[in-house]
C-alpha positions in Angstrom: 55.7 -58.7 -41.6 57.5 -58.8 -38.1 60.0 -55.9 -39.4 57.3 -54.1 -40.5 55.6 -53.9 -37.2 58.7 -53.2 -35.8 59.1 -50.3 -37.5 55.8 -49.0 -36.6 56.5 -49.8 -33.1 59.9 -47.9 -33.1 58.4 -45.1 -34.8 55.5 -44.4 -33.4 57.6 -43.6 -30.3 58.9 -41.2 -32.1 62.5 -40.6 -30.6 64.1 -41.5 -34.0 66.4 -38.5 -35.4 66.1 -38.0 -39.1 69.5 -40.4 -39.9 68.1 -43.3 -38.2 64.0 -43.4 -39.5 66.0 -43.1 -42.9 67.9 -45.9 -42.2 64.8 -47.9 -40.9 62.7 -46.5 -44.1 65.8 -48.0 -46.3 65.8 -51.5 -44.0 62.3 -51.7 -44.8 62.2 -51.1 -48.1 65.0 -53.6 -48.7 63.5 -56.8 -46.8 59.6 -56.2 -47.7 59.6 -56.8 -51.0 58.9 -59.9 -52.6 61.8 -60.0 -55.3 65.1 -60.9 -53.8 67.4 -63.4 -55.3 66.2 -65.9 -52.7 62.6 -65.8 -54.3 63.7 -66.3 -58.0 66.6 -68.7 -58.7 69.1 -67.1 -61.6 69.9 -71.1 -62.2 67.8 -70.8 -65.8 68.6 -67.1 -66.4 71.6 -66.6 -69.1 74.1 -63.8 -68.7 73.5 -60.8 -70.6 76.9 -60.9 -72.5 75.7 -64.3 -73.2 72.6 -64.2 -74.8 71.5 -64.2 -78.6 69.2 -61.3 -78.6 69.3 -58.6 -75.7 66.0 -57.3 -74.2 64.6 -54.6 -75.6 64.0 -51.4 -74.3 61.6 -49.3 -75.7 63.2 -47.2 -78.5 65.6 -49.4 -79.2 63.1 -51.3 -81.9 64.5 -51.9 -85.5 68.3 -51.7 -85.1 70.3 -54.8 -85.3 71.6 -57.2 -82.8 75.0 -55.2 -81.4 72.7 -51.7 -81.8 70.1 -53.4 -79.4 72.5 -54.3 -76.8 74.0 -50.9 -76.7 70.7 -49.5 -77.0 69.6 -51.1 -73.9 72.4 -50.5 -72.2 72.6 -47.1 -72.7 68.8 -46.6 -72.0 68.6 -48.9 -68.6 71.5 -46.5 -67.6 69.5 -43.2 -68.6 66.6 -44.5 -66.9 68.6 -45.1 -63.6 69.9 -41.8 -63.9 67.1 -40.0 -64.4 65.0 -41.4 -61.5 67.8 -41.7 -58.8 67.4 -39.6 -56.2 70.6 -37.5 -56.2 69.8 -35.6 -53.1 70.8 -38.8 -51.3 74.2 -38.8 -52.3 74.4 -35.2 -51.0 73.6 -36.0 -47.8 76.3 -38.6 -47.7 78.9 -36.3 -48.3 81.7 -38.7 -49.7 85.4 -38.1 -49.5 85.5 -39.9 -52.6 83.2 -42.0 -55.3 82.4 -45.6 -54.3 81.2 -48.4 -56.6 78.5 -50.9 -56.0 77.6 -54.3 -57.8 73.7 -54.5 -58.7 72.0 -57.6 -60.5 68.9 -58.0 -61.8 66.8 -60.7 -64.1 64.6 -59.8 -66.7 62.4 -62.8 -67.5 61.3 -64.2 -70.2 58.1 -62.1 -69.8 60.1 -58.4 -69.9 60.0 -58.2 -66.6 62.3 -57.3 -63.7 63.0 -59.3 -60.8 65.6 -61.1 -58.5 67.0 -57.9 -57.5 70.4 -57.7 -55.7 72.9 -54.6 -54.6 75.7 -56.3 -52.6 77.7 -54.2 -49.6 76.8 -50.8 -49.8 75.4 -48.4 -47.6 71.4 -48.8 -46.8 70.1 -45.6 -47.8 71.9 -46.4 -51.8 71.1 -50.0 -51.5 67.1 -49.1 -50.9 67.5 -46.2 -53.8 69.0 -48.5 -56.5 66.3 -51.3 -55.9 63.7 -48.9 -55.7 64.7 -47.1 -58.9 64.8 -50.8 -60.5 61.4 -51.5 -59.0 60.3 -48.7 -61.5 62.0 -50.0 -64.6 59.8 -50.8 -67.8 58.4 -53.7 -69.0 60.6 -54.9 -72.1 60.7 -57.0 -75.1 62.3 -60.1 -73.8 65.8 -61.7 -74.7 65.7 -64.3 -77.0 68.5 -67.4 -77.9 67.8 -69.9 -80.1 64.3 -68.4 -81.4 62.5 -68.5 -77.8 61.9 -66.1 -75.4 64.7 -66.3 -71.9 65.2 -64.7 -68.7 68.6 -62.8 -69.1 71.1 -61.9 -65.9 72.0 -58.3 -65.5 74.6 -56.9 -63.8 76.3 -53.6 -63.5 78.2 -51.4 -61.9 76.9 -48.0 -60.2 79.6 -45.5 -58.8 78.3 -42.7 -56.6 79.9 -39.6 -55.1 78.7 -36.5 -56.7 76.8 -38.2 -59.1 75.9 -41.4 -60.5 77.2 -43.6 -63.2 76.4 -46.7 -64.6 78.8 -49.2 -66.2 76.8 -52.8 -67.5 79.8 -55.5 -67.1 80.0 -59.0 -67.2 80.5 -60.9 -64.2 81.1 -64.8 -64.2 79.8 -65.5 -61.4 76.2 -65.6 -60.0 75.6 -63.6 -57.1 74.9 -65.5 -53.8 71.9 -64.9 -51.1 74.4 -63.2 -48.9 
């Protein structure tokens, strides 16, 4: 609430450049949501690659376990690419592509929570979080016949375009 109050005061003064205003909005987008890893622990989550049956994204029904896993990865990557505001990439004018790690938890109810993006430009971090918050509810992952929460990790590569690669990251993200 304090950050939002500061944002309102600064924005009311009206002497921000377009870049400063975008940075302010990005910061507020990142910190104002109640979905950080500090609020939802990963301790009870199974790593995506270790779960028996991955979450089921809409359109991935009635497939084998391996096909469901691949379909999940493809559908999430397609969703992120489709929803990502690519005009932000042009504004950054990067000389070479950059990569950032992003994490999220799909709960035992199929909802996304615990989103975290590691060390990157604020505008990219805020945009990845914005897109993840829009992710549809899925059929939850199953392990030993019961619904479980899973920790998903991906590498987002951005430059002229955006690419998503799901990876197995053996350590859990810290809260830095």
